[in-house]
N, C-alpha and C positions, 0 to 999 in steps of 0.2 A: 414699872419699877421706878422709884424716885432715884435721883443721883445719889442721895445720901445712903439709901439702902444698897444701891449697887456698889458703892465704894466699901461699905462695911462687909458685904458678902464676898467681894472679890478683890480685896486690896492687893493681894499678891499678884494676881493677874494684871491688874492695872499698872503696877510698878513696871512691868516689862513691856506690855503690849499697849498701854494707854487705856483710858477709861472706856473707849468704844469697844475694846476687846473683852470686857468683863461680861461674858455672855453665858448665863446659867443654862440657857436653852440648848446649848450644844455640849455641855460638860459630860454628858453620858453617851455621846455619839461616837461611832467608830467609822473612820475613813480608811480606805485601802488604795494603794497605788498599783495599777496594773501596767507593767512595762514590758514591751515586747523584745527588747534587745539591750545588751549592755557591753557590746564588744568594741567600744571606742572610748576615747577620752571624754567626749561630750556627754555620752550617756553615764559614764562614771561620775562626772562632775554633777550631772543632773540628780543622780541618786544621793550623792554627798550633800547637796543643797537640801533636798527633801529631808534627809535624816537630821541635819542640823536644825532646821526650822521646826519640823514637826515634833521632834523630841522635846524641844523647849515648850511647845504648845501643850503637849501631853503633860509634861511636868508641872505646868502652871494650871492644869485643869480646864483648858479651853475645850479640848476634846478628850475622849477616853482612850483612843488609840488612833494611830496613823501608820499602818503597816505597809511596807513596800514588798511587792512580789515581781520577779522578772522571769519570763519564760526561758527555757533552756535553748530554744531555737526561735529564729525570727519567722514564726509560722502563725497565721491567723487562726487556724484550727486549735492550736495549743493555747493561744491567748483567749479564745472564746471559752474553752474549757476552764481556764483559770478564772474568768469572770463568773462563770456558772458556779464554781466553787465558792467564790466570794458571796454570791447570793445566798447559798446554803449556810455560810458562816455568819450571816446576819449583819453584814456591814450596812451602815446607813447611807454612805456615799462611796462611789468608786471614781477615782481620778485615773484617766486612761491615756497612755501614749500608745496609739494604735498601730498595729502592723498593716492595716488596710483601712481606707475610709469607708468601705462598704461591707467587707467580709465579716466584721464583728457586729453588724447591725442587729442580727437575730439575738445574740447574747445581750447586747445593750438594751433591746426592747424587753427582754425577760427581766432584766434588772429594774427597769423603769416600772414595769407592771407589778413588780414586787415592792414598789414604793421606795426604791433606792435612787438617790440623786447621782447622775453620771455626768462628769465634767471631762471632756477630752482636750488635750493640748498637744502642740508640736505635730504629732500624727493624729489629726482630728478625724471624727466619724461623721457620717451624714445622717444617721438616725435622728429624726426630728425631736425625740424626747430628750436627747442629750444636749448639754451645753458645749460650746466650742471656744477655745482660746487660741486664736490664730495669729501668726505673724504673716505679713504680706510676703510670702516666699517668692511669688512671681516678681514682685517689686524688687526683692533682694537679688534675684537673678538678673533682672533688667539693669539694676544699678551698676553691676559689674561692667556691662557693655557701655553704659553712659560714661563711667570713669575712663575706660579705655579709649573711647572716642575723643575725649578731651586730651588724654595723654599722647595718643598717636592718631591724629586726625587722618593720616594717610591710610590707616587700617592695616590689615594683615591677616595671616592665617591663625586660627584659634584651635587649640585642643581643649575639648570639654571633658572634665572628670565629673561623672554623675555619682549619686549616692547609692542607697540600697534599692534595687529594682523592685517596682511594684508598690513602693511606699509613696503616699501623696506628697510628702515633702520633696522627694526627688522629682516627681512629675511637675510640681509647681515651679521649682527653681529652674528646671530645664525649660519650661514654657516661657519663663521670663527671659532667659538667655536667648532663646529663639526669637522672641518678640524684639529684643534689643538689636539683634543682628538684622532683622527685617527693617528696622528703622535706620540702621547704619550698615548699608550693604557693602561698604568698603572692607568689612570683616567677613571671613568665611570660615565655618567650622569644618576642618579637614580631618578630624578624628574624634572619636568619643569612646570612653571606657568607663566602667563602673569601679569606683574606688571604695565603696561601702562606708564612706566617711571615716576611713582609717588609713593612716599614713603608710603602713606596711603593704596593705592591699593596693593602695594607689601607686606605690612605687613599682610593684610588680606589674601592674596593668599598664602603666606608662612605659616601662622598660620594654614590654612586649610589643607595643604599637609604634614606638619611635622609629625603628628601622624603615617603616613603610611611609613615614610622613615627610612632607617637604619642610622647609624652614617654618618654624612656629614663632609668631610674634608674641603671643600671650596664651596663658592657660586660665580658663574660667573653671570655677570649682564650686563645691558645695560645703566645704568645711571638713577639716581633719585630713585633707589630701594634699595641701600645698607643699609641705615639707617633703613628703614622699615624691612628689613630682620633681622638686628641685634635685633630690638625690638621684633620680633616674636620669635627668638631663646631664648631671655632672658625670655619672658613670658612663654615659654614652659619649662623653666629650663633645657635647653639643652646646652652643651658646645658651646661656640662661635667659629664657623669655621673661616677660612680666607675668608673674604668677599671682593671681588673686588668692589671698590667704583666708583662713576661716577661724581666726581668734584663738587657735591652740597655742600653748606655750612654746612648743618646739618650732612652730612656724614663726612666731614673733621673735624668738631668739635668733633664728636663721636670718630673718629680715633685718634685724638690727646689725648683725655681723656684716651683711652685704651693704647695708646703708653706711656703716662706718668705713668699710673698705673702698666702696666705689660710688657712694651716694645712690645706691639702688632704690628705686621708687616703686611702691605698689600700694594697695589698700587691703583691708581685711574686714570681713563681714560675716556675721552669724547670728543666730538666735541665742540669747543668754540661757545657759543650762538651768539657771534659777527660775525659769518660767514654771517649773514644777511646783515651786513654792507659791506662785501666784494662783495656780490651779487649786492647790490645797486651800488657800484662803477664800477663793471663790466658792468652793464646795462648802466650806464652813459657814459662809454668809448665807448661802441658799438654805442650808439646814437650819439656820437661825431665823428663817422666814423672810429674808430680804428678797425684794423683787429684782431679779437679774435677767437682763436680756440674753437670749440664747447664743448670740454671737458677740464675742469680745475680741478686740485687736490690741496687740502690743507691738512696739517698734522693735526692729532688729538692732543689733549692737554693731556699730561700724568703728573701725580704727583707721586713722589716716597717718600720713608721714609725720605730721607735726605733733601727734599725741601718742606715737608708738611707745616711747620710753615710759611715759606715765602709766600706760595700760600694762606694759610688761612688768613694771614694778609691783603691780597689785595682782598679777596672775600667778597662781601656785605652780611650782615645778611639776610638769607632767599634766597640768590642768588646762583650763579654758578661761579666757576673759569672761567675767561673770557679773551678774546682778542678781541678788536675792531680794525677794519681795516681802514687805510687811503687810499686816492687816490694812493699815492706812493706804498703802499702795494699791491694794486690791479694791478698796472702797473708791479710790479715785478712778481706777479703770472702769469699775461698774458705773460710776456716776457719769463718766465721759461717754458711755454708750447710750445714755438716756436721751 
């Protein structure tokens, strides 16, 4: 297609997405989002980002549909059935945030065999036919210990708050924290609880284990659990340790309050919920015939003491510090993997 014809055929699309997005080849294609869990602020922000970007893409005729589906329970069997329904419904691509890296592989293979493009993100899958958009979650966990080693070279006791049990994200962040402690043996993990990436769950779990713990120098986390941990320490009338935050608005607000009151110092790190929009654009590019490597990597989003206020200003109340991706962003990520 010549540039002139492309502009004539898709001027409306080009106005919003740029000339590279005027892709007649995907205008009739349908993409579905298979999500296994929506019970915390990160997942809600992820779904909001998907809705915002994909509705605009559908309105401009880039794709015909981009429908999101979330299972009622965080169960791989339920999500596998959801994916099988998407196969029957005739979707051309399925974007997956998976309950398990392996338990969905059968359903993923069925989709691939039916000619459907499958792109996994956040909770990625191991089925070779699928694409994977991954954050270095192990590096994210290890970065917490690296930060603490600089802040408190003398070390100390750590409380670890993990995420959803059995999900690859939880396993990888935990592996990074363990690796960081092995490199910095002045730290010792003296307790571990599951916070399910939700502040209310984390608060209850931390409150339950605190009476059995010695002094805690720092709390290492996975996101959505820092504010709950702070509330539990306050309720137990124990000194507030250095709590690594996870980019949630309630965590950032609490951090700023403590910073203003006593120059409290910490850092915050998480994957941007808008990674769902990157997965959408990657799926669209694959449907358009672009060559895309099976494994793509995106950086995690870190907030430090000196840019806390700037990030808090752009984070929605009840939301998560976020980055949403454009087609051009996706093309850069794809190109960087070549």
